[in-house]
N, CA and C atoms as a LAMMPS dump frame, in Angstrom:
ITEM: TIMESTEP
0
ITEM: NUMBER OF ATOMS
420
ITEM: BOX BOUNDS ff ff ff
-5.0000000000000000e+02 5.0000000000000000e+02
-5.0000000000000000e+02 5.0000000000000000e+02
-5.0000000000000000e+02 5.0000000000000000e+02
ITEM: ATOMS id mol type element x y z
1 1 1 N -22.167 -344.521 -78.476
2 1 2 C -21.784 -343.728 -79.639
3 1 3 C -20.521 -342.948 -79.287
4 2 1 N -19.561 -343.005 -80.177
5 2 2 C -18.289 -342.326 -79.938
6 2 3 C -18.441 -340.818 -80.138
7 3 1 N -17.497 -340.044 -79.597
8 3 2 C -17.54 -338.588 -79.819
9 3 3 C -17.517 -338.226 -81.305
10 4 1 N -16.743 -338.973 -82.096
11 4 2 C -16.686 -338.69 -83.535
12 4 3 C -18.048 -338.94 -84.182
13 5 1 N -18.704 -340.014 -83.787
14 5 2 C -20.023 -340.315 -84.351
15 5 3 C -21.041 -339.24 -83.956
16 6 1 N -20.955 -338.772 -82.715
17 6 2 C -21.857 -337.69 -82.286
18 6 3 C -21.6 -336.425 -83.11
19 7 1 N -20.328 -336.141 -83.369
20 7 2 C -19.974 -334.968 -84.173
21 7 3 C -20.529 -335.101 -85.592
22 8 1 N -20.386 -336.291 -86.186
23 8 2 C -20.933 -336.516 -87.523
24 8 3 C -22.456 -336.348 -87.516
25 9 1 N -23.115 -336.865 -86.494
26 9 2 C -24.568 -336.723 -86.399
27 9 3 C -24.988 -335.27 -86.246
28 10 1 N -24.265 -334.537 -85.395
29 10 2 C -24.546 -333.115 -85.209
30 10 3 C -24.326 -332.346 -86.511
31 11 1 N -23.226 -332.659 -87.199
32 11 2 C -22.919 -331.986 -88.466
33 11 3 C -23.985 -332.288 -89.514
34 12 1 N -24.464 -333.537 -89.552
35 12 2 C -25.538 -333.893 -90.485
36 12 3 C -26.805 -333.1 -90.174
37 13 1 N -27.132 -332.941 -88.882
38 13 2 C -28.301 -332.142 -88.503
39 13 3 C -28.113 -330.681 -88.894
40 14 1 N -26.916 -330.144 -88.669
41 14 2 C -26.636 -328.752 -89.04
42 14 3 C -26.758 -328.565 -90.549
43 15 1 N -26.264 -329.538 -91.307
44 15 2 C -26.368 -329.465 -92.758
45 15 3 C -27.826 -329.531 -93.207
46 16 1 N -28.633 -330.328 -92.524
47 16 2 C -30.053 -330.394 -92.841
48 16 3 C -30.736 -329.054 -92.571
49 17 1 N -30.355 -328.381 -91.508
50 17 2 C -30.909 -327.051 -91.216
51 17 3 C -30.516 -326.064 -92.319
52 18 1 N -29.269 -326.136 -92.786
53 18 2 C -28.824 -325.278 -93.887
54 18 3 C -29.637 -325.586 -95.148
55 19 1 N -29.852 -326.864 -95.418
56 19 2 C -30.634 -327.276 -96.583
57 19 3 C -32.06 -326.726 -96.484
58 20 1 N -32.65 -326.835 -95.308
59 20 2 C -34.001 -326.305 -95.09
60 20 3 C -34.021 -324.79 -95.297
61 21 1 N -33.004 -324.097 -94.795
62 21 2 C -32.938 -322.638 -94.966
63 21 3 C -32.834 -322.275 -96.448
64 22 1 N -32.094 -323.047 -97.21
65 22 2 C -31.953 -322.825 -98.653
66 22 3 C -33.318 -322.942 -99.328
67 23 1 N -34.025 -324.019 -99.011
68 23 2 C -35.362 -324.224 -99.591
69 23 3 C -36.306 -323.1 -99.154
70 24 1 N -36.25 -322.739 -97.882
71 24 2 C -37.112 -321.665 -97.381
72 24 3 C -36.806 -320.344 -98.087
73 25 1 N -35.534 -320.058 -98.333
74 25 2 C -35.158 -318.84 -99.048
75 25 3 C -35.765 -318.817 -100.445
76 26 1 N -35.688 -319.938 -101.141
77 26 2 C -36.219 -319.997 -102.507
78 26 3 C -37.743 -319.84 -102.506
79 27 1 N -38.412 -320.599 -101.666
80 27 2 C -39.884 -320.575 -101.665
81 27 3 C -40.401 -319.259 -101.089
82 28 1 N -39.935 -318.9 -99.9
83 28 2 C -40.414 -317.665 -99.275
84 28 3 C -39.977 -316.446 -100.084
85 29 1 N -38.817 -316.517 -100.717
86 29 2 C -38.355 -315.398 -101.533
87 29 3 C -39.346 -315.044 -102.619
88 30 1 N -39.858 -316.056 -103.313
89 30 2 C -40.827 -315.774 -104.375
90 30 3 C -42.13 -315.214 -103.801
91 31 1 N -42.568 -315.771 -102.686
92 31 2 C -43.785 -315.258 -102.04
93 31 3 C -43.591 -313.795 -101.65
94 32 1 N -42.443 -313.478 -101.048
95 32 2 C -42.186 -312.1 -100.625
96 32 3 C -42.022 -311.15 -101.803
97 33 1 N -41.457 -311.626 -102.898
98 33 2 C -41.325 -310.777 -104.087
99 33 3 C -42.706 -310.337 -104.564
100 34 1 N -43.628 -311.281 -104.656
101 34 2 C -44.971 -310.932 -105.135
102 34 3 C -45.735 -310.115 -104.097
103 35 1 N -45.636 -310.477 -102.835
104 35 2 C -46.271 -309.663 -101.791
105 35 3 C -45.695 -308.248 -101.808
106 36 1 N -44.38 -308.176 -101.907
107 36 2 C -43.722 -306.878 -101.929
108 36 3 C -44.13 -306.03 -103.113
109 37 1 N -44.398 -306.679 -104.228
110 37 2 C -44.869 -305.947 -105.404
111 37 3 C -46.198 -305.262 -105.097
112 38 1 N -47.117 -305.998 -104.521
113 38 2 C -48.439 -305.435 -104.245
114 38 3 C -48.456 -304.51 -103.037
115 39 1 N -47.562 -304.751 -102.071
116 39 2 C -47.491 -303.903 -100.877
117 39 3 C -46.447 -302.8 -100.999
118 40 1 N -45.809 -302.725 -102.168
119 40 2 C -44.82 -301.696 -102.49
120 40 3 C -43.61 -301.697 -101.558
121 41 1 N -43.119 -302.898 -101.245
122 41 2 C -41.892 -303.023 -100.464
123 41 3 C -40.712 -302.812 -101.406
124 42 1 N -39.88 -301.85 -101.099
125 42 2 C -38.744 -301.543 -101.977
126 42 3 C -37.676 -302.632 -101.97
127 43 1 N -37.488 -303.287 -100.849
128 43 2 C -36.398 -304.253 -100.732
129 43 3 C -36.546 -305.439 -101.673
130 44 1 N -37.762 -305.759 -102.119
131 44 2 C -37.933 -306.919 -103.005
132 44 3 C -37.405 -306.635 -104.409
133 45 1 N -37.056 -305.386 -104.678
134 45 2 C -36.475 -305.034 -105.971
135 45 3 C -34.951 -304.933 -105.909
136 46 1 N -34.388 -305.294 -104.756
137 46 2 C -32.948 -305.237 -104.576
138 46 3 C -32.267 -306.191 -105.554
139 47 1 N -31.364 -305.659 -106.342
140 47 2 C -30.689 -306.431 -107.384
141 47 3 C -29.971 -307.659 -106.835
142 48 1 N -29.251 -307.5 -105.751
143 48 2 C -28.451 -308.599 -105.214
144 48 3 C -29.331 -309.697 -104.606
145 49 1 N -30.393 -309.308 -103.932
146 49 2 C -31.357 -310.29 -103.422
147 49 3 C -31.952 -311.082 -104.578
148 50 1 N -32.37 -310.377 -105.616
149 50 2 C -33.01 -311.04 -106.755
150 50 3 C -32.028 -311.946 -107.488
151 51 1 N -30.771 -311.502 -107.622
152 51 2 C -29.754 -312.323 -108.271
153 51 3 C -29.486 -313.592 -107.462
154 52 1 N -29.375 -313.458 -106.145
155 52 2 C -29.16 -314.625 -105.276
156 52 3 C -30.346 -315.584 -105.357
157 53 1 N -31.545 -315.03 -105.382
158 53 2 C -32.761 -315.846 -105.449
159 53 3 C -32.829 -316.608 -106.772
160 54 1 N -32.592 -315.919 -107.863
161 54 2 C -32.608 -316.562 -109.18
162 54 3 C -31.52 -317.633 -109.267
163 55 1 N -30.344 -317.326 -108.777
164 55 2 C -29.237 -318.285 -108.82
165 55 3 C -29.551 -319.524 -107.979
166 56 1 N -30.105 -319.32 -106.791
167 56 2 C -30.431 -320.454 -105.918
168 56 3 C -31.404 -321.409 -106.602
169 57 1 N -32.449 -320.881 -107.2
170 57 2 C -33.411 -321.757 -107.871
171 57 3 C -32.849 -322.283 -109.179
172 58 1 N -32.02 -321.512 -109.846
173 58 2 C -31.384 -321.983 -111.077
174 58 3 C -30.525 -323.215 -110.824
175 59 1 N -29.823 -323.232 -109.71
176 59 2 C -29.015 -324.393 -109.353
177 59 3 C -29.911 -325.618 -109.155
178 60 1 N -31.007 -325.447 -108.452
179 60 2 C -31.936 -326.562 -108.209
180 60 3 C -32.522 -327.073 -109.521
181 61 1 N -32.966 -326.166 -110.385
182 61 2 C -33.544 -326.571 -111.671
183 61 3 C -32.502 -327.283 -112.535
184 62 1 N -31.276 -326.763 -112.539
185 62 2 C -30.201 -327.395 -113.306
186 62 3 C -29.94 -328.81 -112.81
187 63 1 N -29.866 -328.965 -111.493
188 63 2 C -29.652 -330.295 -110.924
189 63 3 C -30.778 -331.252 -111.318
190 64 1 N -32.004 -330.767 -111.278
191 64 2 C -33.145 -331.617 -111.607
192 64 3 C -33.126 -332.05 -113.066
193 65 1 N -32.854 -331.121 -113.958
194 65 2 C -32.875 -331.415 -115.393
195 65 3 C -31.72 -332.338 -115.787
196 66 1 N -30.558 -332.158 -115.15
197 66 2 C -29.39 -332.963 -115.504
198 66 3 C -29.271 -334.249 -114.697
199 67 1 N -30.158 -334.44 -113.722
200 67 2 C -30.128 -335.664 -112.927
201 67 3 C -29.077 -335.677 -111.832
202 68 1 N -28.572 -334.513 -111.483
203 68 2 C -27.577 -334.408 -110.413
204 68 3 C -28.303 -334.429 -109.071
205 69 1 N -27.824 -335.246 -108.161
206 69 2 C -28.395 -335.261 -106.81
207 69 3 C -27.798 -334.098 -106.037
208 70 1 N -28.634 -333.406 -105.291
209 70 2 C -28.191 -332.239 -104.527
210 70 3 C -27.007 -332.606 -103.628
211 71 1 N -25.915 -331.862 -103.728
212 71 2 C -24.746 -332.164 -102.891
213 71 3 C -25.056 -332.1 -101.398
214 72 1 N -25.958 -331.223 -100.985
215 72 2 C -26.304 -331.151 -99.563
216 72 3 C -26.924 -332.463 -99.089
217 73 1 N -27.756 -333.058 -99.919
218 73 2 C -28.373 -334.344 -99.585
219 73 3 C -27.31 -335.438 -99.512
220 74 1 N -26.418 -335.46 -100.485
221 74 2 C -25.363 -336.47 -100.52
222 74 3 C -24.475 -336.35 -99.28
223 75 1 N -24.049 -335.127 -98.954
224 75 2 C -23.175 -334.923 -97.799
225 75 3 C -23.875 -335.322 -96.509
226 76 1 N -25.139 -334.938 -96.393
227 76 2 C -25.873 -335.281 -95.178
228 76 3 C -25.973 -336.797 -95.012
229 77 1 N -26.319 -337.49 -96.084
230 77 2 C -26.437 -338.946 -95.996
231 77 3 C -25.102 -339.585 -95.625
232 78 1 N -24.013 -339.114 -96.201
233 78 2 C -22.684 -339.652 -95.868
234 78 3 C -22.352 -339.418 -94.396
235 79 1 N -22.667 -338.227 -93.908
236 79 2 C -22.424 -337.92 -92.501
237 79 3 C -23.256 -338.819 -91.591
238 80 1 N -24.479 -339.104 -91.975
239 80 2 C -25.327 -339.985 -91.157
240 80 3 C -24.766 -341.402 -91.122
241 81 1 N -24.262 -341.864 -92.242
242 81 2 C -23.634 -343.192 -92.268
243 81 3 C -22.388 -343.178 -91.381
244 82 1 N -21.584 -342.112 -91.477
245 82 2 C -20.378 -342.004 -90.65
246 82 3 C -20.727 -341.891 -89.166
247 83 1 N -21.923 -341.372 -88.882
248 83 2 C -22.374 -341.266 -87.493
249 83 3 C -22.788 -342.618 -86.938
250 84 1 N -22.847 -343.617 -87.823
251 84 2 C -23.143 -344.958 -87.356
252 84 3 C -24.605 -345.333 -87.388
253 85 1 N -25.406 -344.546 -88.085
254 85 2 C -26.829 -344.885 -88.138
255 85 3 C -27.054 -346.115 -89.005
256 86 1 N -26.087 -346.441 -89.872
257 86 2 C -26.227 -347.6 -90.737
258 86 3 C -27.141 -347.323 -91.918
259 87 1 N -27.901 -346.304 -91.821
260 87 2 C -28.781 -345.883 -92.907
261 87 3 C -28.961 -344.383 -92.783
262 88 1 N -29.381 -343.764 -93.85
263 88 2 C -29.628 -342.329 -93.759
264 88 3 C -31.035 -342.106 -93.238
265 89 1 N -31.25 -340.944 -92.653
266 89 2 C -32.54 -340.491 -92.164
267 89 3 C -33.134 -341.362 -91.064
268 90 1 N -32.33 -341.67 -90.099
269 90 2 C -32.824 -342.256 -88.864
270 90 3 C -32.032 -341.574 -87.767
271 91 1 N -32.681 -340.758 -86.966
272 91 2 C -31.865 -340.069 -85.98
273 91 3 C -32.586 -339.042 -85.161
274 92 1 N -31.988 -337.889 -85.055
275 92 2 C -32.392 -336.868 -84.109
276 92 3 C -33.732 -336.223 -84.443
277 93 1 N -34.221 -335.477 -83.48
278 93 2 C -35.479 -334.747 -83.614
279 93 3 C -35.421 -333.769 -84.791
280 94 1 N -34.359 -332.971 -84.839
281 94 2 C -34.215 -331.978 -85.913
282 94 3 C -34.21 -332.682 -87.263
283 95 1 N -33.395 -333.703 -87.377
284 95 2 C -33.294 -334.437 -88.631
285 95 3 C -34.629 -335.051 -89.011
286 96 1 N -35.309 -335.657 -88.056
287 96 2 C -36.577 -336.335 -88.345
288 96 3 C -37.616 -335.375 -88.913
289 97 1 N -37.823 -334.246 -88.258
290 97 2 C -38.89 -333.335 -88.684
291 97 3 C -38.524 -332.533 -89.921
292 98 1 N -37.291 -332.067 -90.015
293 98 2 C -36.915 -331.336 -91.219
294 98 3 C -36.93 -332.257 -92.437
295 99 1 N -36.538 -333.505 -92.23
296 99 2 C -36.581 -334.462 -93.342
297 99 3 C -38.015 -334.68 -93.808
298 100 1 N -38.945 -334.772 -92.891
299 100 2 C -40.351 -334.988 -93.264
300 100 3 C -40.903 -333.795 -94.039
301 101 1 N -40.409 -332.601 -93.74
302 101 2 C -40.864 -331.408 -94.458
303 101 3 C -40.206 -331.313 -95.831
304 102 1 N -38.9 -331.566 -95.889
305 102 2 C -38.149 -331.358 -97.13
306 102 3 C -38.329 -332.463 -98.157
307 103 1 N -38.391 -333.694 -97.726
308 103 2 C -38.352 -334.81 -98.658
309 103 3 C -39.668 -335.577 -98.625
310 104 1 N -40.212 -335.804 -99.773
311 104 2 C -41.46 -336.538 -99.886
312 104 3 C -41.388 -337.387 -101.136
313 105 1 N -42.281 -338.344 -101.241
314 105 2 C -42.224 -339.32 -102.323
315 105 3 C -43.007 -338.854 -103.546
316 106 1 N -42.377 -338.882 -104.681
317 106 2 C -42.994 -338.637 -105.99
318 106 3 C -41.96 -339.046 -107.032
319 107 1 N -42.404 -339.19 -108.255
320 107 2 C -41.458 -339.589 -109.295
321 107 3 C -40.492 -338.444 -109.592
322 108 1 N -39.344 -338.807 -110.139
323 108 2 C -38.339 -337.8 -110.467
324 108 3 C -38.868 -336.809 -111.502
325 109 1 N -39.684 -337.285 -112.423
326 109 2 C -40.286 -336.413 -113.444
327 109 3 C -41.15 -335.326 -112.811
328 110 1 N -41.88 -335.676 -111.766
329 110 2 C -42.72 -334.693 -111.07
330 110 3 C -41.848 -333.591 -110.499
331 111 1 N -40.753 -333.978 -109.847
332 111 2 C -39.854 -332.98 -109.271
333 111 3 C -39.196 -332.127 -110.351
334 112 1 N -38.789 -332.741 -111.446
335 112 2 C -38.188 -331.974 -112.538
336 112 3 C -39.172 -330.924 -113.031
337 113 1 N -40.415 -331.323 -113.242
338 113 2 C -41.433 -330.385 -113.707
339 113 3 C -41.634 -329.26 -112.692
340 114 1 N -41.773 -329.624 -111.416
341 114 2 C -42.016 -328.61 -110.387
342 114 3 C -40.857 -327.625 -110.267
343 115 1 N -39.639 -328.131 -110.303
344 115 2 C -38.477 -327.248 -110.169
345 115 3 C -38.355 -326.303 -111.36
346 116 1 N -38.554 -326.836 -112.553
347 116 2 C -38.458 -325.988 -113.745
348 116 3 C -39.612 -324.981 -113.776
349 117 1 N -40.817 -325.419 -113.382
350 117 2 C -41.964 -324.499 -113.341
351 117 3 C -41.722 -323.399 -112.311
352 118 1 N -41.166 -323.749 -111.164
353 118 2 C -40.88 -322.747 -110.139
354 118 3 C -39.82 -321.766 -110.632
355 119 1 N -38.813 -322.289 -111.322
356 119 2 C -37.791 -321.423 -111.916
357 119 3 C -38.434 -320.473 -112.925
358 120 1 N -39.383 -320.972 -113.713
359 120 2 C -40.089 -320.117 -114.684
360 120 3 C -40.877 -319.023 -113.964
361 121 1 N -41.474 -319.346 -112.824
362 121 2 C -42.185 -318.32 -112.051
363 121 3 C -41.224 -317.241 -111.553
364 122 1 N -40.043 -317.643 -111.167
365 122 2 C -39.044 -316.67 -110.725
366 122 3 C -38.621 -315.787 -111.897
367 123 1 N -38.446 -316.392 -113.067
368 123 2 C -38.128 -315.591 -114.258
369 123 3 C -39.258 -314.619 -114.571
370 124 1 N -40.504 -315.081 -114.455
371 124 2 C -41.654 -314.204 -114.669
372 124 3 C -41.639 -313.046 -113.671
373 125 1 N -41.265 -313.346 -112.428
374 125 2 C -41.215 -312.281 -111.419
375 125 3 C -40.17 -311.231 -111.771
376 126 1 N -39.111 -311.63 -112.47
377 126 2 C -38.107 -310.65 -112.896
378 126 3 C -38.678 -309.686 -113.931
379 127 1 N -39.613 -310.159 -114.71
380 127 2 C -40.227 -309.321 -115.739
381 127 3 C -41.316 -308.437 -115.137
382 128 1 N -42.136 -308.99 -114.235
383 128 2 C -43.253 -308.237 -113.657
384 128 3 C -42.792 -307.335 -112.518
385 129 1 N -41.974 -307.864 -111.619
386 129 2 C -41.473 -307.1 -110.47
387 129 3 C -39.996 -306.842 -110.743
388 130 1 N -39.741 -305.886 -111.578
389 130 2 C -38.386 -305.629 -112.051
390 130 3 C -37.469 -305.181 -110.911
391 131 1 N -36.305 -305.839 -110.823
392 131 2 C -35.34 -305.374 -109.818
393 131 3 C -34.682 -304.079 -110.264
394 132 1 N -34.213 -303.309 -109.276
395 132 2 C -33.401 -302.126 -109.587
396 132 3 C -32.029 -302.614 -110.005
397 133 1 N -31.41 -301.903 -110.914
398 133 2 C -30.051 -302.257 -111.313
399 133 3 C -29.091 -302.082 -110.159
400 134 1 N -27.909 -302.69 -110.23
401 134 2 C -26.963 -302.569 -109.114
402 134 3 C -26.568 -301.125 -108.824
403 135 1 N -26.569 -300.295 -109.842
404 135 2 C -26.245 -298.879 -109.612
405 135 3 C -27.36 -298.178 -108.839
406 136 1 N -28.587 -298.702 -108.894
407 136 2 C -29.721 -298.093 -108.181
408 136 3 C -29.864 -298.543 -106.74
409 137 1 N -28.951 -299.372 -106.249
410 137 2 C -29.067 -299.883 -104.881
411 137 3 C -28.852 -298.795 -103.854
412 138 1 N -28.049 -297.785 -104.177
413 138 2 C -27.79 -296.702 -103.233
414 138 3 C -28.962 -295.727 -103.158
415 139 1 N -29.823 -295.756 -104.185
416 139 2 C -30.96 -294.825 -104.242
417 139 3 C -32.142 -295.43 -103.52
418 140 1 N -32.257 -295.248 -102.266
419 140 2 C -33.372 -295.83 -101.513
420 140 3 C -34.252 -294.759 -101.092
């Protein structure tokens, strides 16, 4: 394997870690918002955190509804091909295990429903666990 191919493989693994972190932020964010509501954690009402969380899931729901493939997935697959794997998702330890966690088989309709339902839960959390306005961020 050439140095360039190793670099492409490493970059694909790094991108997969970023993709996993994005998913973890969305999923764990909602869990922490609700836990924080019941445990009275002030940080879960932070306007900027909540805006970032809503935006992150909004992007995923939009992609699902419009049929857009996630750019992170597309870039990772291209990098894996450039790394010389000849196919996507055959490679390193990090790539193998994170891929098994992130990607699983189901129809596209199932994913569309799940993403939109999860987005609806995040919207519900905005109503039940109201964030502080941006002007209230200094008041801790």
